[in-house]
C-alpha positions in Angstrom: -0.1 -0.1 0.1 1.2 3.6 -0.9 2.7 5.9 2.3 0.2 8.7 3.6 2.6 11.1 1.5 2.3 9.4 -1.8 -1.4 9.2 -1.1 -1.3 13.2 -0.3 0.7 13.8 -3.4 -1.8 12.1 -5.6 -4.5 14.4 -4.0 -3.1 17.3 -4.3 -1.8 16.6 -7.8 -5.4 15.3 -8.8 -7.5 18.0 -7.6 -5.4 21.1 -6.6 -5.7 20.6 -3.1 -5.5 22.7 -0.3 -6.6 21.2 3.0 -9.1 23.1 5.5 -8.6 24.1 8.8 -11.4 21.5 9.8 -11.1 19.1 7.3 -14.2 16.3 6.9 -13.9 12.6 6.6 -14.9 11.1 3.4 -15.6 7.3 1.4 -15.2 6.3 -1.9 -17.8 6.6 -5.2 -19.0 3.5 -7.2 -16.9 3.3 -10.6 -14.3 1.5 -11.1 -12.0 4.5 -12.0 -14.2 7.2 -9.7 -14.0 4.8 -6.8 -9.9 4.6 -6.9 -10.4 8.5 -7.5 -12.1 9.1 -4.3 -10.8 6.0 -2.5 -7.3 8.1 -3.0 -8.9 11.7 -2.2 -10.7 9.9 1.0 -7.5 8.0 2.5 -5.3 11.2 1.6 -7.9 13.4 3.1 -8.3 11.5 6.2 -4.7 11.2 6.4 -4.3 15.2 5.7 -6.6 15.9 8.4 -5.6 13.9 11.2 -2.1 16.0 11.1 -3.8 19.3 10.8 -4.3 21.4 13.8 -7.2 21.9 15.3 -7.5 17.9 14.8 -9.8 16.3 12.4 -13.5 17.5 12.9 -15.4 14.0 13.8 -18.4 12.6 11.7 -20.9 14.0 14.0 -19.6 17.6 13.4 -19.8 17.3 9.6 -22.4 14.6 9.0 -20.6 14.0 5.6 -20.2 10.3 4.8 -21.0 7.6 1.4 -24.6 6.4 1.8 -24.4 4.5 -0.8 -23.1 3.5 -4.5 -25.2 6.4 -5.9 -24.8 9.7 -3.9 -22.7 11.4 -1.4 -24.7 12.3 1.5 -23.3 15.8 2.8 -25.1 16.5 6.1 -29.0 17.1 5.7 -28.3 16.7 2.2 -27.0 14.8 -1.2 -25.6 14.4 -4.3 -26.6 12.2 -6.8 -24.3 10.4 -9.0 -26.0 7.9 -11.1 -29.2 5.5 -10.9 -28.0 2.3 -9.5 -28.9 0.2 -12.9 -26.7 3.1 -14.6 -23.2 1.8 -15.6 -22.1 4.9 -17.9 -19.0 6.2 -16.0 -19.0 9.6 -18.3 -19.3 12.0 -15.6 -16.2 11.5 -14.4 -15.1 15.3 -15.2 -17.7 16.4 -12.3 -15.9 14.5 -10.1 -12.9 17.1 -9.5 -15.8 19.9 -8.8 -17.8 17.4 -6.3 -14.6 16.8 -4.4 -14.2 20.5 -3.9 -17.5 21.3 -3.1 -17.5 18.6 -0.5 -15.1 20.9 0.8 -16.4 24.0 0.5 -20.0 22.4 2.2 -18.6 21.3 5.0 -17.1 24.4 5.8 -20.6 26.5 5.2 -22.1 23.7 7.7 -19.8 25.4 10.4 -21.8 28.7 10.7 -24.5 27.9 8.2 -26.3 24.9 8.9 -29.7 26.0 9.7 -30.2 27.5 6.6 -28.6 25.2 4.7 -31.3 22.2 6.2 -34.3 24.6 5.5 -33.1 24.8 1.7 -31.2 21.9 1.0 -28.4 22.4 -1.9 -30.6 25.0 -3.1 -29.3 27.0 -1.0 -26.6 27.6 -3.2 -28.9 28.5 -6.3 -27.2 31.7 -7.7 -29.3 33.1 -10.5 -27.2 36.8 -10.5 -24.2 34.5 -11.3 -24.7 33.4 -15.3 -24.4 36.8 -16.9 -20.7 36.5 -18.2 -20.3 32.5 -17.6 -20.1 30.1 -20.6 -22.7 27.6 -19.8 -22.0 23.6 -20.8 -24.7 20.9 -21.2 -24.5 17.7 -22.4 -26.6 17.7 -25.5 -27.6 14.0 -24.7 -29.1 15.4 -21.3 -31.5 18.2 -22.5 -35.3 18.3 -22.8 -36.8 18.0 -25.8 -38.2 21.9 -25.4 -34.7 22.8 -24.7 -32.3 20.8 -27.1 -31.5 23.7 -29.2 -29.9 27.6 -28.9 -32.9 28.7 -30.6 -35.3 26.9 -28.1 -33.1 28.2 -24.8 -32.6 31.8 -26.1 -36.5 32.1 -25.7 -35.6 32.0 -22.2 -32.2 31.8 -21.8 -30.2 34.7 -23.3 -26.8 34.6 -22.0 -24.1 32.1 -23.6 -24.5 28.4 -23.6 -23.1 25.4 -25.6 -24.4 22.4 -26.0 -21.4 19.3 -26.2 -20.8 15.9 -25.8 -19.3 14.6 -22.9 -16.0 14.1 -24.1 -16.0 17.8 -25.2 -17.2 19.0 -22.2 -14.3 17.0 -20.7 -12.1 18.9 -23.1 -12.9 22.5 -22.8 -12.9 21.8 -18.6 -8.9 20.5 -19.0 -7.9 23.9 -19.8 -9.5 25.2 -16.3 -11.7 27.8 -17.8 -12.4 30.4 -15.2 -15.5 32.0 -16.6 -17.0 28.6 -17.6 -19.7 26.6 -16.0 -21.2 22.8 -16.8 -24.3 21.2 -15.9 -24.2 17.5 -14.4 -27.6 15.8 -15.1 -28.9 12.6 -13.1 -31.7 10.8 -14.3 -32.8 7.1 -15.5 -31.2 5.6 -18.2 -34.9 5.1 -19.4 -37.4 7.5 -21.0 -40.2 5.9 -19.1 -41.8 9.1 -18.4 -41.2 8.1 -14.4 -38.7 8.7 -12.2 -37.2 11.6 -10.9 -34.0 13.7 -12.4 -31.6 16.0 -10.8 -29.8 19.3 -12.2 -26.7 20.5 -11.1 -24.3 23.2 -11.9 -20.7 24.0 -11.1 -17.8 25.6 -11.7 -14.2 23.8 -11.7 -13.5 25.4 -8.7 -16.2 23.5 -6.9 -18.8 26.5 -6.5 -22.7 25.0 -6.9 -24.3 27.8 -9.0 -27.8 25.8 -9.2 -29.3 22.7 -7.9 -32.8 21.4 -8.8 -34.8 18.0 -8.5 -37.8 16.9 -9.9 -40.4 14.2 -10.4 -40.6 12.9 -14.5 -43.8 12.9 -16.2 -44.9 12.6 -19.5 -45.1 16.1 -20.0 -42.1 17.0 -17.9 -39.8 14.8 -19.1 -35.9 13.9 -17.9 -33.7 16.1 -19.2 -32.6 20.1 -18.3 -35.9 22.0 -19.3 -36.7 25.8 -20.2 -38.2 25.9 -16.7 -35.0 25.0 -15.1 -33.5 27.6 -17.7 -36.0 30.3 -16.2 -34.9 29.8 -12.6 -31.3 31.0 -13.9 -31.6 33.5 -16.3 
């Protein structure tokens, strides 16, 4: 097994890691590649925290742990990663942002737990933060009423890119400071039922938008015009 110093270096190199004063404990997430990624992060994060001053915050203080193979629980809230029957690992590009958001959220819970508990992850929704940003979407994760630039412009007038997953990953590899990207989680089959989740992050792990809703025949899976109306 690798030494703690080696694990710490891998974590720092992978996500530009900057330890918090009271870093939280965490675990690892599903998917072979992603398990390895966050397992390294978890071990490195734990070992870094154990050496920090003051000492590592407890699970009770932070309330952050892995609940299942499909979501990360953050105190009173959770970030879904996929449906249990979804074997698609194309969301790998969002993991660095989620890891950084876990740090931000853990810190916020120390002083803003009550307000976060009232709103959940919608506490972070920031409709004023989109004006000067390039907003990237996976074109395969859009609802039919918002699957073209023409349809989107009817509600949202800022800059939008509809890209493939690999194109988003390529864009993010250059660490663009003015870019935001959507992470969509929904059923693998469009059966007119279930629930979908929409999250918009920047590369620094700031969450700009979170929404979840039931899917119906009239309110289909994917980021839709109603979502755009919330951020425009």
